[in-house]
C-alpha positions as CSV (number, residue, x, y, z in Angstrom):
1,M,11.0,9.5,29.2
2,T,7.7,11.3,29.6
3,A,5.8,13.1,26.9
4,S,6.4,16.8,26.6
5,P,3.6,19.3,26.8
6,C,1.2,19.3,23.9
7,G,2.6,21.0,20.8
8,E,6.3,20.4,21.4
9,G,6.6,17.4,19.1
10,T,8.4,15.1,21.6
11,T,6.8,11.8,22.4
12,L,7.6,8.5,23.9
13,S,9.3,6.1,21.5
14,G,6.2,4.2,20.3
15,E,3.8,7.0,20.9
16,G,2.4,8.8,17.8
17,V,3.8,6.1,15.4
18,V,1.5,5.0,12.6
19,V,1.3,1.2,12.3
20,G,-0.9,-1.4,10.5
21,A,-3.3,-0.6,7.7
22,P,-2.9,3.2,8.1
23,R,0.9,2.8,7.6
24,R,0.3,0.8,4.5
25,W,-2.1,3.4,3.2
26,L,0.5,6.1,3.8
27,G,3.0,4.0,1.8
28,L,0.5,3.6,-1.0
29,E,-0.1,7.4,-0.9
30,G,3.6,8.0,-1.2
31,L,3.7,5.7,-4.3
32,V,0.8,7.6,-5.9
33,L,2.4,11.0,-5.1
34,L,5.8,9.8,-6.5
35,A,4.2,8.4,-9.7
36,G,1.8,11.3,-10.2
37,A,4.5,13.9,-9.8
38,L,6.8,12.2,-12.3
39,I,3.9,11.7,-14.8
40,A,3.0,15.3,-14.5
41,F,6.7,16.2,-14.8
42,S,6.9,14.2,-18.1
43,V,4.3,16.4,-19.8
44,L,6.1,19.7,-19.0
45,G,8.8,19.1,-21.5
46,Q,11.6,19.9,-19.0
47,P,14.9,18.0,-19.2
48,W,14.9,14.8,-17.2
49,W,18.3,15.5,-15.8
50,L,16.5,17.9,-13.4
51,V,15.0,14.9,-11.6
52,P,18.2,13.3,-10.4
53,A,19.8,16.8,-9.9
54,G,16.9,18.0,-7.7
55,I,15.4,14.9,-6.1
56,L,17.7,15.0,-3.0
57,V,17.7,18.8,-2.5
58,P,15.0,18.7,0.2
59,D,17.4,16.5,2.3
60,L,19.7,19.5,2.6
61,A,17.2,20.5,5.4
62,M,18.9,17.8,7.5
63,G,21.6,20.5,8.0
64,G,19.3,22.1,10.5
65,Y,20.3,19.3,12.9
66,L,23.6,21.1,13.3
67,A,21.7,23.6,15.4
68,G,20.1,20.8,17.5
69,T,17.3,18.4,17.3
70,R,14.4,20.9,17.7
71,P,15.4,23.3,14.9
72,G,16.6,20.3,12.9
73,A,13.3,18.6,13.1
74,H,11.4,21.8,12.4
75,L,13.4,22.6,9.2
76,Y,13.3,19.0,8.1
77,N,9.5,18.8,8.5
78,V,9.0,22.1,6.6
79,A,11.0,20.7,3.7
80,H,9.2,17.3,3.8
81,A,5.6,18.3,4.1
82,T,3.5,18.8,1.0
83,L,2.4,22.4,1.8
84,L,5.3,24.4,0.3
85,P,5.8,22.4,-2.8
86,A,2.0,22.4,-3.4
87,V,2.0,26.2,-3.1
88,M,5.0,26.4,-5.4
89,L,3.2,24.1,-7.9
90,G,0.2,26.5,-7.8
91,I,2.4,29.5,-8.3
92,G,4.2,27.8,-11.2
93,Y,0.9,26.9,-12.8
94,W,-0.6,30.4,-12.2
95,Q,2.4,32.1,-13.7
96,A,2.8,29.5,-16.5
97,D,6.3,28.9,-15.4
98,R,7.2,25.4,-16.5
99,L,10.5,25.3,-14.6
100,V,8.9,26.3,-11.2
101,T,6.2,23.8,-11.8
102,A,8.8,21.1,-12.7
103,L,10.8,21.8,-9.5
104,A,7.7,21.7,-7.4
105,L,6.8,18.3,-8.9
106,I,10.4,17.0,-8.2
107,W,10.0,18.2,-4.6
108,L,6.6,16.4,-4.3
109,A,8.2,13.3,-5.9
110,H,10.9,13.4,-3.2
111,I,8.3,13.5,-0.5
112,G,6.4,10.6,-2.1
113,L,9.5,8.5,-2.3
114,D,10.3,9.2,1.4
115,R,6.9,8.1,2.5
116,L,7.1,5.0,0.2
117,L,10.4,4.1,1.9
118,G,8.9,4.6,5.4
119,M,10.6,7.9,6.2
120,G,8.2,10.2,8.0
121,L,8.1,13.6,9.6
122,K,10.5,14.0,12.5
123,Y,9.8,14.4,16.2
124,N,12.2,16.7,17.9
125,D,13.7,14.3,20.4
126,R,16.1,12.5,18.1
127,F,16.8,12.3,14.3
128,V,15.6,8.8,13.7
129,H,12.2,9.2,15.5
130,T,9.5,9.9,12.9
131,H,5.7,9.5,12.7
132,L,6.3,6.3,10.8
133,G,8.7,4.9,13.5
134,D,12.4,4.9,13.9
135,H,14.4,4.8,10.7
136,A,15.8,1.3,11.5
137,D,12.3,0.0,12.0
138,A,10.7,2.0,9.3
139,R,11.7,-0.2,6.4
């Protein structure tokens, strides 16, 4: 397989995969994001049942794969990048809305947990191909 034109997100199997020390740093970063989000959640006074109820909600984005690998990868990556939950966190803080802030922190905790477990952002060639390697090799 050859690499697609720049910007399409499809690469050769080993191309674009983070390995070695940078991969360990990304795992540590995931741990810090997970712990920090849960510590911040704890000071909001929101019920803890929200965490198990909401922690897997971003994975519903995998449903995008029903439309194919390209839209599936795009939707999954939107739900598993820190941009949207960070914006949501800012809005929740700005509006003094503890529930919105709590949900954003749960979303960030999910992303941190995924990175800690070696699950990365998806390329659009197949479901298991991420920037941290194929799922089978990622752990």
